[in-house]
C-alpha positions as CSV (number, residue, x, y, z in Angstrom):
1,M,-34.3,-6.4,-3.6
2,K,-30.6,-5.5,-3.6
3,I,-27.6,-8.4,-3.0
4,E,-25.1,-7.3,-1.2
5,R,-21.7,-9.5,-1.4
6,Q,-18.7,-8.4,0.7
7,L,-15.6,-9.2,-0.4
8,S,-13.6,-11.4,1.7
9,A,-10.4,-9.7,3.2
10,V,-8.0,-11.9,0.5
11,Q,-10.2,-10.7,-2.6
12,L,-9.6,-7.5,-1.6
13,A,-5.8,-7.9,-0.8
14,T,-5.7,-9.1,-4.4
15,G,-7.2,-6.1,-5.5
16,V,-4.9,-4.1,-4.2
17,I,-1.7,-5.9,-5.7
18,L,-4.0,-6.0,-9.0
19,G,-4.7,-2.6,-9.0
20,G,-0.7,-1.5,-8.3
21,I,0.3,-4.4,-10.9
22,V,-2.3,-2.5,-13.6
23,A,-0.8,1.1,-12.5
24,A,2.8,-0.1,-13.0
25,C,2.0,-1.5,-16.7
26,G,0.2,2.1,-17.4
27,F,3.7,3.4,-17.2
28,V,5.2,0.8,-18.9
29,V,3.0,1.5,-22.1
30,L,4.5,4.8,-22.1
31,I,7.7,3.5,-23.3
32,P,7.7,3.1,-27.3
33,Q,10.1,0.0,-27.5
34,H,8.0,-2.1,-24.8
35,S,4.7,-1.7,-26.4
36,G,3.3,-2.4,-29.2
37,I,1.2,0.9,-30.1
38,S,2.7,2.9,-32.6
39,S,0.7,6.3,-32.3
40,R,2.3,8.3,-29.0
41,E,-1.8,9.2,-28.5
42,A,-2.8,6.3,-28.2
43,R,-0.2,5.3,-26.2
44,I,-0.6,8.1,-23.8
45,F,-4.1,7.5,-23.9
46,V,-3.9,3.8,-22.9
47,S,-1.4,5.0,-20.4
48,F,-3.5,7.3,-18.6
49,A,-6.8,4.8,-18.3
50,L,-4.4,2.2,-17.0
51,V,-2.9,4.5,-14.5
52,V,-6.2,6.0,-13.3
53,L,-7.9,2.1,-13.7
54,G,-5.4,0.6,-11.6
55,F,-5.3,3.1,-8.5
56,V,-8.9,3.3,-8.2
57,I,-9.2,-0.5,-7.9
58,S,-6.2,-0.7,-5.2
59,L,-7.0,2.6,-3.4
60,W,-10.9,1.1,-2.9
61,A,-9.0,-2.8,-2.3
62,G,-7.1,-0.9,0.5
63,S,-9.6,1.2,1.8
64,D,-12.1,-1.6,2.2
65,L,-9.6,-3.9,3.4
66,T,-8.5,-1.6,6.2
67,N,-12.0,-0.7,7.3
68,G,-12.7,-3.9,7.3
69,M,-9.6,-4.9,9.3
70,Q,-10.2,-2.1,11.9
71,G,-13.8,-2.8,12.1
72,G,-13.5,-6.6,12.7
73,R,-15.3,-7.6,9.8
74,W,-14.0,-10.8,9.4
75,P,-12.6,-13.8,12.1
76,D,-9.2,-13.2,13.5
77,E,-9.2,-17.0,12.9
78,K,-9.8,-16.3,9.2
79,I,-7.5,-13.0,8.6
80,E,-4.7,-14.5,10.9
81,T,-3.1,-16.3,8.0
82,M,-2.9,-13.3,5.4
83,R,-1.9,-11.2,8.5
84,A,1.2,-13.7,8.6
85,H,2.4,-13.7,5.7
86,L,2.1,-9.6,4.9
87,E,4.1,-9.3,8.2
88,S,6.8,-11.6,6.6
89,P,10.0,-9.9,6.2
90,W,10.5,-11.2,2.9
91,L,7.8,-8.9,1.7
92,R,9.0,-6.1,3.3
93,G,12.3,-7.1,2.2
94,L,10.3,-6.6,-1.6
95,A,8.9,-3.2,-1.0
96,V,12.3,-2.0,0.1
97,V,13.8,-3.8,-3.2
98,F,11.5,-2.3,-5.4
99,L,12.6,1.2,-3.8
100,V,15.6,0.7,-4.0
101,L,15.6,-0.3,-7.8
102,A,13.1,3.1,-8.5
103,C,16.2,5.1,-6.8
104,L,19.0,3.5,-9.6
105,M,16.6,3.5,-12.5
106,L,16.2,7.1,-11.4
107,A,19.6,8.0,-10.7
108,F,21.6,6.3,-13.3
109,S,19.3,6.2,-16.4
110,A,20.7,8.6,-19.1
111,H,17.6,8.9,-21.2
112,D,14.2,9.1,-20.7
113,Q,13.1,5.6,-21.5
114,G,14.9,3.8,-18.8
115,R,13.6,6.1,-17.1
116,G,10.1,4.7,-17.3
117,F,10.8,2.0,-15.1
118,F,11.0,4.2,-12.2
119,W,7.6,5.0,-11.9
120,P,6.5,1.0,-12.4
121,A,8.8,0.5,-9.5
122,L,8.0,2.5,-7.0
123,I,4.4,2.4,-7.5
124,L,4.8,-1.5,-6.5
125,S,6.8,-0.6,-3.6
126,Q,3.9,1.6,-2.4
127,T,1.6,-1.1,-3.1
128,I,3.1,-3.4,-1.2
129,T,3.4,-1.4,2.2
130,R,-0.2,0.6,1.5
131,L,-1.2,-3.3,1.9
132,Q,1.0,-3.8,4.8
133,L,-0.2,-0.9,6.3
134,S,-4.0,-1.9,5.7
135,A,-3.8,-5.5,7.3
136,K,-2.2,-4.1,10.7
137,R,-3.7,-5.3,13.8
138,P,-6.1,-2.4,15.1
139,P,-4.5,-0.6,18.2
140,V,-5.5,-1.9,21.8
141,T,-7.7,0.6,23.2
142,S,-7.0,1.1,27.0
143,E,-9.1,3.1,29.3
144,P,-7.7,6.8,29.2
145,I,-5.6,7.8,32.8
146,N,-8.1,9.9,35.2
147,W,-5.7,12.8,36.3
148,N,-8.3,14.3,38.2
149,N,-7.7,10.9,40.5
150,A,-4.0,11.2,40.9
151,S,-1.9,12.9,44.0
152,P,0.2,15.3,43.0
153,L,4.2,14.8,42.4
154,Y,6.4,15.7,45.3
155,S,10.5,14.9,46.0
156,E,12.5,15.5,48.8
157,H,15.3,16.4,46.7
158,W,13.6,19.1,44.4
159,G,16.0,22.5,44.4
160,E,19.5,20.5,45.3
161,R,21.9,20.3,43.0
């Protein structure tokens, strides 16, 4: 017998955030003075593993959260508080701050070590944006317009200038 356990929306949102942080840490490991790993090959291996692991966790949790939100897996009462937090202007501002920080690091860094922080800032900005898009309210679907029953357009002023 297989036991299935579904994660809550808050747990999946936490997975998106943690995956983004793990992926961002993977790029920080590449910078020699910020990692305790002396071997270049070991830094590259650890960095690659962290980035892949972080992206897999973040993308899995994000897609599961999006499917759950769009499919109505959780009642609105349980996710309304989380949606309110994710729709706050402060969180959007934080995503913009990370994006501006990434662009400034890329533009004004004179050496490659400073540019190493470009990727973590960009990943964190994209993680916040992905999380906000995952928790978006599903679109309200209405009945499509039946144009076959509509009367033809007519105007008494057509052709006048």
